[in-house]
C-alpha positions in Angstrom: -4.1 -32.7 15.6 -5.7 -30.9 18.7 -3.5 -27.8 18.2 -4.5 -27.6 14.5 -8.1 -28.0 15.3 -7.7 -25.3 18.0 -5.7 -22.9 15.8 -8.6 -23.5 12.9 -11.3 -22.4 15.5 -9.7 -19.6 16.7 -8.9 -18.2 13.0 -12.6 -18.7 12.2 -13.6 -16.8 15.2 -11.2 -14.1 14.7 -12.3 -13.7 11.0 -15.9 -13.7 11.8 -15.3 -10.8 14.4 -13.4 -8.7 11.7 -16.3 -8.2 9.4 -17.8 -5.1 8.7 -21.2 -4.8 10.3 -23.8 -3.8 7.7 -26.6 -1.2 8.1 -25.2 0.1 11.2 -27.2 3.1 13.1 -25.5 6.1 14.4 -27.1 9.0 16.3 -26.1 12.0 14.6 -26.1 15.2 16.5 -26.6 17.5 13.4 -29.8 15.9 12.3 -30.8 15.0 15.8 -31.8 11.5 15.0 -30.6 8.0 13.7 -28.7 7.7 10.4 -27.3 4.8 8.5 -23.5 4.7 9.0 -20.9 2.8 7.3 -21.4 -0.2 4.6 -25.2 -0.5 3.7 -27.1 -2.9 1.4 -30.5 -2.5 -0.2 -32.3 -3.9 2.9 -31.0 -1.0 4.8 -32.2 1.6 2.2 -35.7 -0.3 2.4 -36.0 -0.4 6.2 -38.0 1.7 8.3 -35.5 4.2 8.8 -35.2 5.1 5.1 -39.0 3.9 4.0 -40.5 7.3 4.1 -38.3 8.7 1.2 -37.0 5.6 -0.5 -40.1 3.6 -1.7 -42.1 6.7 -2.8 -39.1 7.9 -5.0 -38.2 4.6 -6.3 -42.0 4.2 -7.3 -42.4 7.6 -8.7 -39.3 7.6 -11.1 -40.0 7.2 -14.7 -36.8 5.8 -16.5 -36.5 7.1 -20.1 -37.3 4.0 -22.2 -35.0 5.2 -25.1 -31.8 5.6 -22.9 -32.9 2.5 -21.2 -32.7 0.5 -24.3 -29.2 2.0 -25.1 -28.0 1.4 -21.5 -29.1 -2.6 -22.0 -26.8 -2.7 -25.0 -23.6 -1.8 -22.8 -21.4 -4.2 -21.7 -21.9 -4.4 -17.9 -19.6 -7.1 -17.0 -16.2 -6.1 -15.3 -18.0 -2.9 -14.0 -18.0 -2.3 -10.4 -19.5 0.8 -8.8 -19.2 2.5 -5.3 -22.2 4.8 -3.9 -21.5 7.2 -1.0 -24.6 8.7 0.2 -26.1 10.4 3.3 -29.5 9.2 4.7 -29.8 12.5 6.2 -29.2 14.2 2.8 -32.0 15.7 0.4 -30.1 14.9 -2.5 -29.6 11.3 -1.4 -33.4 10.8 -0.6 -34.1 11.8 -4.3 -31.2 10.3 -6.3 -30.4 7.1 -4.6 -33.7 5.4 -5.1 -33.8 6.6 -8.8 -30.4 4.8 -9.1 -31.4 1.6 -7.5 -34.3 1.8 -9.8 -32.1 2.2 -12.8 -29.7 -0.6 -11.8 -32.5 -3.1 -11.8 -33.9 -1.9 -15.1 -30.7 -2.7 -16.8 -29.7 -5.4 -14.6 -26.6 -4.3 -13.1 -25.8 -6.8 -10.3 -26.2 -5.1 -7.0 -23.3 -7.5 -5.8 -21.1 -5.2 -7.8 -22.2 -2.1 -6.3 -20.6 -1.1 -2.8 -22.7 1.5 -0.7 -21.6 3.4 2.1 -23.5 6.0 4.1 -21.5 8.6 5.9 -22.3 10.9 8.7 -22.8 14.8 8.5 -19.0 14.9 9.2 -18.4 13.2 6.1 -16.9 10.1 7.8 -18.0 6.4 7.4 -16.3 3.3 8.6 -15.0 0.8 6.1 -14.1 3.5 3.7 -11.5 6.4 3.1 -14.1 9.3 1.9 -11.2 11.6 1.9 -8.9 9.5 -0.4 -11.7 9.0 -2.8 -12.1 12.7 -2.9 -15.9 12.7 -2.1 -17.3 16.0 -1.1 -21.0 15.7 -2.2 -23.5 13.0 -1.6 -24.7 11.1 -3.3 -21.5 10.2 -5.5 -21.5 7.4 -7.6 -18.3 6.0 -8.9 -17.9 3.6 -11.7 -14.9 1.5 -12.3 -14.0 -0.8 -15.1 -11.2 -3.1 -13.2 -9.3 -0.5 -11.0 -9.9 2.3 -13.5 -12.2 5.3 -12.4 -14.6 5.7 -15.5 -16.5 8.7 -14.1 -18.6 9.7 -11.3 -22.2 11.2 -11.0 -22.2 13.8 -8.1 -24.9 14.9 -6.1 -27.4 15.3 -9.0 -27.1 14.2 -12.8 -26.3 16.8 -15.4 -28.8 15.6 -17.9 -30.5 12.7 -16.2 -29.4 9.4 -14.6 -29.7 7.3 -17.8 -28.0 10.1 -20.0 -25.0 10.5 -17.4 -24.4 6.9 -17.1 -24.7 6.3 -20.8 -22.1 9.1 -21.4 -19.7 7.6 -18.9 -20.0 4.0 -20.4 -19.1 5.2 -24.0 
């Protein structure tokens, strides 16, 4: 019985240690400052490192009401999304807060959104950027099950709402 308890405790400790850290900071030589690196969440984006650009862009973005109505009619269950961004990147500064605002407006569960911040060398722990063929940030990849439905890369072609609606058709 003691052996089983010891094995159980050791298993828990090892599993806890294997977990990916969220919202890691890293010094980046190219930007000469700290960036978010690896898996991140909304708290990381709203934190002090990103607050200078995240909150103003989030608040200023006006969602197209007609397209929002159409998006709300779409079946979102079963959708998963990956968002790869750079907290050092101007396009990420602009598009990521807008995406988050749109996701909140259409009630997309943020638990189905995985976010990863890469460094200026296009690397991030916890995700294979090369295998996903991500070259520009931000890149939003939309999945239904394991099948990729589409991507929004760097900036939308028309608007975030229109591009997302087109992918979900």
